[in-house]
MARFI-677719 format. One record per residue (C-alpha): residue number from 1; x negated, y negated, z negated; residue in one letter. Coordinates in nm, 3 decimals. Layout:
# residues N
+-----+---------+---------+---------+----+
:   i :       u :       v :       w : aa :
+-----+---------+---------+---------+----+
: NUM :       X :       Y :       Z :  A :
...
+-----+---------+---------+---------+----+
# end
This chain:
# residues 307
+-----+---------+---------+---------+----+
:   i :       u :       v :       w : aa :
+-----+---------+---------+---------+----+
:   1 :   6.320 : -11.645 :  -0.332 :  X :
:   2 :   6.326 : -11.292 :  -0.194 :  X :
:   3 :   5.996 : -11.216 :  -0.367 :  X :
:   4 :   6.121 : -11.358 :  -0.700 :  X :
:   5 :   6.443 : -11.155 :  -0.671 :  X :
:   6 :   6.251 : -10.839 :  -0.591 :  X :
:   7 :   6.014 : -10.893 :  -0.885 :  X :
:   8 :   6.308 : -10.953 :  -1.117 :  X :
:   9 :   6.480 : -10.638 :  -0.998 :  X :
:  10 :   6.161 : -10.438 :  -1.046 :  X :
:  11 :   6.127 : -10.572 :  -1.401 :  X :
:  12 :   6.486 : -10.473 :  -1.480 :  X :
:  13 :   6.441 : -10.128 :  -1.331 :  X :
:  14 :   6.118 : -10.067 :  -1.522 :  X :
:  15 :   6.277 : -10.189 :  -1.845 :  X :
:  16 :   6.572 :  -9.956 :  -1.793 :  X :
:  17 :   6.339 :  -9.668 :  -1.708 :  X :
:  18 :   6.126 :  -9.717 :  -2.020 :  X :
:  19 :   6.440 :  -9.753 :  -2.232 :  X :
:  20 :   6.577 :  -9.429 :  -2.089 :  X :
:  21 :   6.251 :  -9.247 :  -2.151 :  X :
:  22 :   6.236 :  -9.377 :  -2.509 :  X :
:  23 :   6.591 :  -9.258 :  -2.569 :  X :
:  24 :   6.520 :  -8.921 :  -2.410 :  X :
:  25 :   6.207 :  -8.882 :  -2.622 :  X :
:  26 :   6.403 :  -8.897 :  -2.947 :  X :
:  27 :   6.403 :  -8.574 :  -3.142 :  X :
:  28 :   6.749 :  -8.425 :  -3.168 :  X :
:  29 :   6.830 :  -8.318 :  -3.524 :  X :
:  30 :   7.141 :  -8.118 :  -3.608 :  X :
:  31 :   7.239 :  -8.069 :  -3.973 :  X :
:  32 :   7.511 :  -7.861 :  -4.130 :  X :
:  33 :   7.638 :  -8.137 :  -4.360 :  X :
:  34 :   7.628 :  -8.518 :  -4.361 :  X :
:  35 :   7.404 :  -8.519 :  -4.673 :  X :
:  36 :   7.116 :  -8.374 :  -4.477 :  X :
:  37 :   7.200 :  -8.597 :  -4.180 :  X :
:  38 :   7.175 :  -8.907 :  -4.398 :  X :
:  39 :   6.834 :  -8.812 :  -4.537 :  X :
:  40 :   6.713 :  -8.717 :  -4.188 :  X :
:  41 :   6.805 :  -9.064 :  -4.059 :  X :
:  42 :   6.616 :  -9.224 :  -4.348 :  X :
:  43 :   6.302 :  -9.025 :  -4.267 :  X :
:  44 :   6.326 :  -9.016 :  -3.889 :  X :
:  45 :   6.431 :  -9.376 :  -3.834 :  X :
:  46 :   6.466 :  -9.481 :  -3.473 :  X :
:  47 :   6.264 :  -9.183 :  -3.351 :  X :
:  48 :   6.545 :  -8.933 :  -3.408 :  X :
:  49 :   6.904 :  -8.872 :  -3.304 :  X :
:  50 :   7.101 :  -8.701 :  -3.582 :  X :
:  51 :   7.438 :  -8.527 :  -3.588 :  X :
:  52 :   7.620 :  -8.318 :  -3.849 :  X :
:  53 :   7.832 :  -8.014 :  -3.772 :  X :
:  54 :   8.058 :  -8.040 :  -4.079 :  X :
:  55 :   8.240 :  -8.347 :  -4.202 :  X :
:  56 :   8.191 :  -8.468 :  -4.556 :  X :
:  57 :   8.560 :  -8.421 :  -4.629 :  X :
:  58 :   8.541 :  -8.048 :  -4.543 :  X :
:  59 :   8.457 :  -7.764 :  -4.776 :  X :
:  60 :   8.105 :  -7.671 :  -4.654 :  X :
:  61 :   8.173 :  -7.305 :  -4.732 :  X :
:  62 :   8.459 :  -7.291 :  -4.480 :  X :
:  63 :   8.403 :  -7.481 :  -4.157 :  X :
:  64 :   8.581 :  -7.395 :  -3.832 :  X :
:  65 :   8.316 :  -7.295 :  -3.579 :  X :
:  66 :   8.379 :  -7.499 :  -3.262 :  X :
:  67 :   8.234 :  -7.425 :  -2.916 :  X :
:  68 :   8.089 :  -7.777 :  -2.917 :  X :
:  69 :   7.871 :  -7.675 :  -3.212 :  X :
:  70 :   7.696 :  -7.417 :  -2.994 :  X :
:  71 :   7.615 :  -7.686 :  -2.737 :  X :
:  72 :   7.477 :  -7.915 :  -3.008 :  X :
:  73 :   7.259 :  -7.637 :  -3.146 :  X :
:  74 :   7.137 :  -7.540 :  -2.799 :  X :
:  75 :   7.000 :  -7.893 :  -2.748 :  X :
:  76 :   6.855 :  -7.935 :  -3.099 :  X :
:  77 :   6.485 :  -7.979 :  -3.167 :  X :
:  78 :   6.545 :  -7.933 :  -3.540 :  X :
:  79 :   6.822 :  -7.767 :  -3.742 :  X :
:  80 :   6.862 :  -7.840 :  -4.114 :  X :
:  81 :   7.086 :  -7.611 :  -4.317 :  X :
:  82 :   7.145 :  -7.592 :  -4.690 :  X :
:  83 :   7.035 :  -7.234 :  -4.751 :  X :
:  84 :   7.145 :  -7.044 :  -5.064 :  X :
:  85 :   7.431 :  -6.905 :  -4.852 :  X :
:  86 :   7.607 :  -7.243 :  -4.839 :  X :
:  87 :   7.704 :  -7.192 :  -4.472 :  X :
:  88 :   7.679 :  -6.811 :  -4.461 :  X :
:  89 :   8.041 :  -6.776 :  -4.346 :  X :
:  90 :   8.007 :  -6.978 :  -4.025 :  X :
:  91 :   7.654 :  -7.084 :  -3.926 :  X :
:  92 :   7.466 :  -6.760 :  -3.835 :  X :
:  93 :   7.675 :  -6.667 :  -3.527 :  X :
:  94 :   7.654 :  -7.024 :  -3.400 :  X :
:  95 :   7.274 :  -7.023 :  -3.421 :  X :
:  96 :   7.257 :  -6.684 :  -3.252 :  X :
:  97 :   7.485 :  -6.791 :  -2.968 :  X :
:  98 :   7.298 :  -7.117 :  -2.918 :  X :
:  99 :   7.010 :  -6.920 :  -2.760 :  X :
: 100 :   6.770 :  -7.182 :  -2.891 :  X :
: 101 :   6.455 :  -7.008 :  -3.017 :  X :
: 102 :   6.325 :  -7.331 :  -3.172 :  X :
: 103 :   6.588 :  -7.334 :  -3.447 :  X :
: 104 :   6.579 :  -6.969 :  -3.545 :  X :
: 105 :   6.485 :  -6.896 :  -3.906 :  X :
: 106 :   6.109 :  -6.913 :  -3.954 :  X :
: 107 :   6.042 :  -7.126 :  -3.646 :  X :
: 108 :   5.914 :  -7.488 :  -3.655 :  X :
: 109 :   6.254 :  -7.627 :  -3.558 :  X :
: 110 :   6.436 :  -7.490 :  -3.862 :  X :
: 111 :   6.454 :  -7.628 :  -4.216 :  X :
: 112 :   6.624 :  -7.430 :  -4.490 :  X :
: 113 :   6.665 :  -7.723 :  -4.727 :  X :
: 114 :   6.693 :  -7.520 :  -5.047 :  X :
: 115 :   6.328 :  -7.420 :  -5.009 :  X :
: 116 :   6.139 :  -7.573 :  -5.301 :  X :
: 117 :   6.454 :  -7.663 :  -5.497 :  X :
: 118 :   6.488 :  -7.520 :  -5.848 :  X :
: 119 :   6.823 :  -7.348 :  -5.795 :  X :
: 120 :   7.048 :  -7.278 :  -6.093 :  X :
: 121 :   7.315 :  -7.014 :  -6.140 :  X :
: 122 :   7.120 :  -6.722 :  -5.999 :  X :
: 123 :   7.306 :  -6.407 :  -6.116 :  X :
: 124 :   7.116 :  -6.192 :  -6.363 :  X :
: 125 :   7.307 :  -5.877 :  -6.266 :  X :
: 126 :   7.447 :  -5.719 :  -5.947 :  X :
: 127 :   7.749 :  -5.899 :  -5.803 :  X :
: 128 :   8.051 :  -5.793 :  -5.598 :  X :
: 129 :   8.358 :  -5.956 :  -5.446 :  X :
: 130 :   8.558 :  -5.914 :  -5.767 :  X :
: 131 :   8.349 :  -6.195 :  -5.915 :  X :
: 132 :   8.463 :  -6.442 :  -5.650 :  X :
: 133 :   8.238 :  -6.634 :  -5.413 :  X :
: 134 :   7.926 :  -6.604 :  -5.627 :  X :
: 135 :   7.605 :  -6.701 :  -5.450 :  X :
: 136 :   7.332 :  -6.443 :  -5.514 :  X :
: 137 :   7.056 :  -6.695 :  -5.431 :  X :
: 138 :   7.182 :  -6.962 :  -5.668 :  X :
: 139 :   7.424 :  -7.255 :  -5.670 :  X :
: 140 :   7.395 :  -7.433 :  -5.331 :  X :
: 141 :   7.531 :  -7.774 :  -5.438 :  X :
: 142 :   7.189 :  -7.908 :  -5.532 :  X :
: 143 :   7.216 :  -8.230 :  -5.330 :  X :
: 144 :   7.437 :  -8.367 :  -5.609 :  X :
: 145 :   7.116 :  -8.420 :  -5.804 :  X :
: 146 :   6.950 :  -8.714 :  -5.625 :  X :
: 147 :   6.606 :  -8.593 :  -5.732 :  X :
: 148 :   6.655 :  -8.300 :  -5.495 :  X :
: 149 :   6.701 :  -8.551 :  -5.214 :  X :
: 150 :   6.328 :  -8.618 :  -5.243 :  X :
: 151 :   6.246 :  -8.248 :  -5.198 :  X :
: 152 :   6.461 :  -8.232 :  -4.886 :  X :
: 153 :   6.312 :  -8.558 :  -4.756 :  X :
: 154 :   5.959 :  -8.418 :  -4.791 :  X :
: 155 :   6.056 :  -8.109 :  -4.592 :  X :
: 156 :   6.207 :  -8.323 :  -4.318 :  X :
: 157 :   5.897 :  -8.543 :  -4.298 :  X :
: 158 :   5.671 :  -8.239 :  -4.276 :  X :
: 159 :   5.885 :  -8.084 :  -4.002 :  X :
: 160 :   5.894 :  -8.406 :  -3.799 :  X :
: 161 :   5.518 :  -8.434 :  -3.829 :  X :
: 162 :   5.487 :  -8.082 :  -3.686 :  X :
: 163 :   5.719 :  -8.162 :  -3.397 :  X :
: 164 :   5.598 :  -8.516 :  -3.328 :  X :
: 165 :   5.247 :  -8.559 :  -3.463 :  X :
: 166 :   5.195 :  -8.897 :  -3.297 :  X :
: 167 :   5.466 :  -9.050 :  -3.516 :  X :
: 168 :   5.366 :  -8.870 :  -3.837 :  X :
: 169 :   5.236 :  -9.181 :  -4.008 :  X :
: 170 :   5.570 :  -9.356 :  -3.954 :  X :
: 171 :   5.766 :  -9.059 :  -4.085 :  X :
: 172 :   5.554 :  -9.056 :  -4.400 :  X :
: 173 :   5.604 :  -9.431 :  -4.446 :  X :
: 174 :   5.978 :  -9.381 :  -4.413 :  X :
: 175 :   5.963 :  -9.100 :  -4.668 :  X :
: 176 :   5.779 :  -9.324 :  -4.914 :  X :
: 177 :   6.033 :  -9.603 :  -4.868 :  X :
: 178 :   6.319 :  -9.355 :  -4.915 :  X :
: 179 :   6.169 :  -9.221 :  -5.238 :  X :
: 180 :   6.109 :  -9.570 :  -5.374 :  X :
: 181 :   6.467 :  -9.672 :  -5.302 :  X :
: 182 :   6.595 :  -9.347 :  -5.455 :  X :
: 183 :   6.388 :  -9.398 :  -5.772 :  X :
: 184 :   6.532 :  -9.746 :  -5.810 :  X :
: 185 :   6.886 :  -9.621 :  -5.762 :  X :
: 186 :   6.844 :  -9.320 :  -5.995 :  X :
: 187 :   6.743 :  -9.559 :  -6.273 :  X :
: 188 :   7.049 :  -9.772 :  -6.197 :  X :
: 189 :   7.288 :  -9.473 :  -6.184 :  X :
: 190 :   7.144 :  -9.326 :  -6.505 :  X :
: 191 :   7.194 :  -9.656 :  -6.686 :  X :
: 192 :   7.558 :  -9.670 :  -6.577 :  X :
: 193 :   7.631 :  -9.325 :  -6.719 :  X :
: 194 :   7.410 :  -9.350 :  -7.030 :  X :
: 195 :   7.702 :  -9.462 :  -7.253 :  X :
: 196 :   7.882 :  -9.138 :  -7.165 :  X :
: 197 :   7.601 :  -8.887 :  -7.216 :  X :
: 198 :   7.739 :  -8.565 :  -7.360 :  X :
: 199 :   8.092 :  -8.637 :  -7.235 :  X :
: 200 :   8.284 :  -8.313 :  -7.188 :  X :
: 201 :   8.436 :  -8.258 :  -6.847 :  X :
: 202 :   8.598 :  -7.989 :  -6.634 :  X :
: 203 :   8.536 :  -7.937 :  -6.264 :  X :
: 204 :   8.761 :  -7.766 :  -6.014 :  X :
: 205 :   8.488 :  -7.570 :  -5.837 :  X :
: 206 :   8.140 :  -7.499 :  -5.969 :  X :
: 207 :   7.996 :  -7.776 :  -5.751 :  X :
: 208 :   7.868 :  -8.016 :  -6.015 :  X :
: 209 :   7.609 :  -7.847 :  -6.242 :  X :
: 210 :   7.313 :  -8.034 :  -6.087 :  X :
: 211 :   7.497 :  -8.366 :  -6.115 :  X :
: 212 :   7.595 :  -8.295 :  -6.476 :  X :
: 213 :   7.242 :  -8.194 :  -6.572 :  X :
: 214 :   7.090 :  -8.505 :  -6.414 :  X :
: 215 :   7.328 :  -8.749 :  -6.581 :  X :
: 216 :   7.383 :  -8.579 :  -6.917 :  X :
: 217 :   7.740 :  -8.453 :  -6.882 :  X :
: 218 :   7.872 :  -8.135 :  -7.042 :  X :
: 219 :   8.082 :  -7.909 :  -6.818 :  X :
: 220 :   8.302 :  -7.702 :  -7.049 :  X :
: 221 :   8.518 :  -7.523 :  -6.792 :  X :
: 222 :   8.637 :  -7.485 :  -6.434 :  X :
: 223 :   8.987 :  -7.493 :  -6.287 :  X :
: 224 :   8.894 :  -7.192 :  -6.076 :  X :
: 225 :   8.861 :  -6.886 :  -6.303 :  X :
: 226 :   8.601 :  -6.756 :  -6.059 :  X :
: 227 :   8.443 :  -6.938 :  -5.763 :  X :
: 228 :   8.692 :  -6.955 :  -5.478 :  X :
: 229 :   8.974 :  -6.793 :  -5.679 :  X :
: 230 :   9.289 :  -7.005 :  -5.742 :  X :
: 231 :   9.389 :  -7.047 :  -6.107 :  X :
: 232 :   9.656 :  -6.821 :  -6.253 :  X :
: 233 :   9.916 :  -6.937 :  -6.509 :  X :
: 234 :   9.721 :  -6.752 :  -6.776 :  X :
: 235 :   9.397 :  -6.927 :  -6.687 :  X :
: 236 :   9.570 :  -7.266 :  -6.691 :  X :
: 237 :   9.707 :  -7.193 :  -7.036 :  X :
: 238 :   9.356 :  -7.110 :  -7.152 :  X :
: 239 :   9.231 :  -7.439 :  -7.005 :  X :
: 240 :   9.501 :  -7.636 :  -7.187 :  X :
: 241 :   9.374 :  -7.494 :  -7.516 :  X :
: 242 :   9.013 :  -7.560 :  -7.413 :  X :
: 243 :   9.080 :  -7.921 :  -7.320 :  X :
: 244 :   9.256 :  -7.993 :  -7.648 :  X :
: 245 :   8.991 :  -7.817 :  -7.854 :  X :
: 246 :   8.690 :  -7.972 :  -7.679 :  X :
: 247 :   8.855 :  -8.312 :  -7.621 :  X :
: 248 :   8.748 :  -8.302 :  -7.257 :  X :
: 249 :   8.779 :  -8.642 :  -7.088 :  X :
: 250 :   8.820 :  -8.575 :  -6.717 :  X :
: 251 :   8.859 :  -8.301 :  -6.458 :  X :
: 252 :   8.662 :  -8.363 :  -6.139 :  X :
: 253 :   8.791 :  -8.219 :  -5.814 :  X :
: 254 :   8.693 :  -8.241 :  -5.449 :  X :
: 255 :   8.934 :  -8.397 :  -5.196 :  X :
: 256 :   8.985 :  -8.070 :  -5.006 :  X :
: 257 :   9.130 :  -7.878 :  -5.303 :  X :
: 258 :   9.496 :  -7.876 :  -5.408 :  X :
: 259 :   9.567 :  -8.112 :  -5.697 :  X :
: 260 :   9.857 :  -7.902 :  -5.827 :  X :
: 261 :   9.662 :  -7.733 :  -6.108 :  X :
: 262 :   9.471 :  -8.047 :  -6.218 :  X :
: 263 :   9.797 :  -8.243 :  -6.232 :  X :
: 264 :   9.949 :  -7.967 :  -6.447 :  X :
: 265 :   9.656 :  -7.995 :  -6.687 :  X :
: 266 :   9.694 :  -8.373 :  -6.696 :  X :
: 267 :  10.065 :  -8.345 :  -6.780 :  X :
: 268 :   9.998 :  -8.099 :  -7.060 :  X :
: 269 :   9.692 :  -8.259 :  -7.217 :  X :
: 270 :   9.652 :  -8.617 :  -7.093 :  X :
: 271 :   9.318 :  -8.537 :  -6.930 :  X :
: 272 :   9.242 :  -8.763 :  -6.634 :  X :
: 273 :   9.206 :  -8.622 :  -6.284 :  X :
: 274 :   8.927 :  -8.776 :  -6.077 :  X :
: 275 :   8.881 :  -8.696 :  -5.708 :  X :
: 276 :   8.514 :  -8.737 :  -5.610 :  X :
: 277 :   8.347 :  -8.668 :  -5.279 :  X :
: 278 :   8.064 :  -8.416 :  -5.318 :  X :
: 279 :   7.904 :  -8.520 :  -4.991 :  X :
: 280 :   7.827 :  -8.813 :  -4.767 :  X :
: 281 :   8.149 :  -8.871 :  -4.569 :  X :
: 282 :   8.150 :  -9.155 :  -4.313 :  X :
: 283 :   8.516 :  -9.081 :  -4.243 :  X :
: 284 :   8.584 :  -9.172 :  -4.609 :  X :
: 285 :   8.360 :  -9.480 :  -4.611 :  X :
: 286 :   8.059 :  -9.304 :  -4.765 :  X :
: 287 :   7.797 :  -9.368 :  -4.501 :  X :
: 288 :   7.473 :  -9.272 :  -4.676 :  X :
: 289 :   7.324 :  -9.062 :  -4.954 :  X :
: 290 :   7.297 :  -9.380 :  -5.160 :  X :
: 291 :   7.662 :  -9.468 :  -5.098 :  X :
: 292 :   7.765 :  -9.124 :  -5.225 :  X :
: 293 :   7.622 :  -9.177 :  -5.574 :  X :
: 294 :   7.715 :  -9.546 :  -5.583 :  X :
: 295 :   8.080 :  -9.458 :  -5.532 :  X :
: 296 :   8.100 :  -9.138 :  -5.739 :  X :
: 297 :   7.918 :  -9.283 :  -6.039 :  X :
: 298 :   8.114 :  -9.608 :  -6.036 :  X :
: 299 :   8.443 :  -9.417 :  -6.034 :  X :
: 300 :   8.329 :  -9.170 :  -6.299 :  X :
: 301 :   8.201 :  -9.445 :  -6.532 :  X :
: 302 :   8.527 :  -9.637 :  -6.492 :  X :
: 303 :   8.731 :  -9.324 :  -6.575 :  X :
: 304 :   8.521 :  -9.227 :  -6.877 :  X :
: 305 :   8.543 :  -9.583 :  -7.011 :  X :
: 306 :   8.922 :  -9.564 :  -7.040 :  X :
: 307 :   9.061 :  -9.484 :  -7.384 :  X :
+-----+---------+---------+---------+----+
# end
């Protein structure tokens, strides 16, 4: 009996040891937003541990830098940020203070996800602060076109292959499965919005040009007169005229903006106000990149269908 008990204990100890080693061997990925975290989980599977610094319900331009972020970055094997100055206001000092050479720009543990993406909205003349929060490298909200999810997924797979060559084949298989699922869903999402191609809409912030281009919507104006600048009474009056003239159907706004101006426009013109999440947001029940488009497109199609 003593020998059986000892053997059983040894088996349990070895199992626990191997389990601990397997857990410890997981690559630690830190992303700036939950969009990138979702894609990283799709590609990395059970070989990675992924966390996001920002929440999906936060404006990614303005995130409070917490001391815990520095600890996360210090332990990261891979950092994925959006690039195009999406996180320029808060990420650089965190990376510097993390003292983690692996995730510095240009090193194998850093992905600037905008690399390879065809960015729109690149200014054709010098810019200054009077023009609002204009991004000189282009509009950074490219993840709202699901085709760009494939570009980011390929970068993640390539980076994981560099960091963990033994599992490269699995990462590439996961990438293929992700792309196949995304292709299937893009066809489904496109079909849902096909009846509304050409529909004229307004957006609060200039976050939706990639989404509109992908699904055939026509953005005719923004609630913000300039990016990051609140609307004035004069600008709202101009928008009332624009909405009536263009017969715009809906104004899309993110959950972290004030709804005061959109509600004013709705009262004056009858335009519908639709709050859509621009990012994966587990805290709002949007747990994956696929969930994001499932929910946003269902709500948008329902709103555009109303007379």
